[in-house]
N, C-alpha and C positions, 0 to 999 in steps of 0.2 A: 530461573533467569531475573533478575531481577529490573526492577525495570528504568527505561532508559527514554531519557527524555530527547525525543528526537525534534532537531530546528533544523528548518529546510526552508528554499529559499524557490520556489518554482515557475516556470517562463514558459511560455508558446515560442515555437521553433518553426518555421519555414522550411518546411522538408521538401520543396519543390527545388533550391540550390545544390549546392556539392553538401556532401555528407561528411565533415571529416570526423566525427563521431565515430564511424563505421572503420576507418582505418587503423588496424592493427587494436581492436579493441577486442575484450571479451564482453561476450554477447550469452542471453539465457532468450528462450520462448516461455513467456509467463501467462497463466490462465488465473484470473482473478475470481472467485464469489463471495458474493457481499451477504450474509446473513442478517437476516432481519433482527434490530438492534437490542430487542428483548428474548434472544434466541437462547442464549447464556445464562445456566442460571448458578449461583455461589450459595454453595451450605455447610458448611465446616470444612473446610478447604478444599472442597471438589467442586470443579467446574463441570458444569450438566449440560448437555443436549438434547430436549423432545424424552427429558426423564433418565436418557444414560450418560454414566458417566465417561468424561474425557479425557479429562489429568485431573492430578492434584495440586492445588499451588502451595507456593512456599509461604510464611508467611510476611515476607514484603511484599510476595504479589499479591496476596488479598490483603494487604494493608491499603495498598495502590488501588488497587480493584477496590475497595470501601469510600476512595476520595474521591471517584466521582459518578455521577448517578446516570450517565452516557457514555454509550463504547458505540463505537464504529467496529465492524468484524466481519474480517476477510479470511479466507483461505483459500492459499493461494498454493498453486502448481507449478514449481522450478525445477528443471532436471532432478526430475524422478523424485520430490520431494513434496512433503505439503506442511505449510506451515500456517498455523492458526495465528492469528495477532487483531491484537485488541489495540485501538487508539482513543484517547480520547483529548480534546481538544484543551489545552493551557492558557496561550494566549495564539495570536494570527500565524505565527508561523512558527508556532512550536506546540509537541503532543506528547501526553505520556503514551508507553507502548508497550505491551507485553505481547510477548512471544512466546510459542514454542511449536519444536518440531513433530509433528503427529504421526501412528504410525497408520501406513498405508490404508489397510482396510477400515479402522477409526474414521478419518475423513471418508472414504468413500461411502461408509454407514450413515455422513451428516449429508452428504451429497445426494442420495440416493433416497433421502427425504421428501425433495421439493424441487422446484426449480427454481434457479437464484440468479439476482441479478449480474453478471458479467461481466470483464473485460478480458480479453486478448492482446497481448502485445511483444515484441523484440525489444528485451534492454541492453542498450549498451552503456558500458564503464569506460568514459575519456577522462583522462586526468590532464587538467588545465594547465598555463604555463604558472602560475601559484602553487600546485599541488593537490588543492581539492579535486578531485572526482565527482564528476558528473553522472550522475544516472537519463539517458536517454530512450525515451522510450516511445517506438513508431508503434502504434497501435493497429489492429487487424481487423477484420469484419465490419459492422457495421461502422466502427470509429475510423475505418482504412486512411490513411494520409492526416491523421491529426498525429504530432508530432510535440513531448512534451519534454521538457527537459530540470531535473531538480538535481541541487546541490546539497547537502548537509554538511551543518557548520557548527561547532564548539560552541560559539554562542552566537544571539542575535546580531550583534552588533561585530562580527569575525568580518574582517576586509575579504573580499572576494572578487577575482579578476571576470569581467563578465565576458564570456568568448563573443566574437563577433558574431557568429552567426544565429545567437540567441535574441530573441523579437521580447513582444512586451510581457511584464513582470505580471503573473496570476497570483502570486503568493496572501492566501487568505481567503480565495474567491470560489467560496463552495461550490458552487457549480462546475467549479476545472477539477474538483477531486476525482479517482477513480471510483469511487465509490457513485457519487452523483451520476456520473457519467454511465456509469455501469445502470442505474433506474433509469434513465433516459432513454437509454436503449430497449432494456425491457418492458418499457410503456410504452416504446411504437411496435413492439412487439404484439403486444394486449390489443391496441388498436385495431 
């Protein structure tokens, strides 16, 4: 796959009220593990973890990889599929994103190497009145009760109709990223 520029806005949601995003919405249970930022190594189009080949990159993917010095790396399990995603910030509301489906055995071998920060959530996909698709995440485990919503946009200034149930905008606030939340949970376990 070629790099995708992901532009999104993120918001807090008060999950104590009605939950219209649950009505007739597609949903999935997701577990996202976050790998150390230096966990993946690139050498001659081969992306490796712990010295073992994970996948081969295309020329376009390698060029994108080389454009950034820091990547946030997650391994997501959703609907029986493992997806490796690497994101690098471009702007407050945008990141270059590289994403690949991994064979279950490869993903399992990565996860077997250690205990990684992770989040668990149920994701609902809700279509707004303007046609934009919102992803609403209801977190579980140590983050139970937290609800976040995000909407991906074509451009930063694309118009978006904000649903009445959406609260404070948190776009670009690093402490509200899934990676930061997973590290916060891990630090509570270590204390």
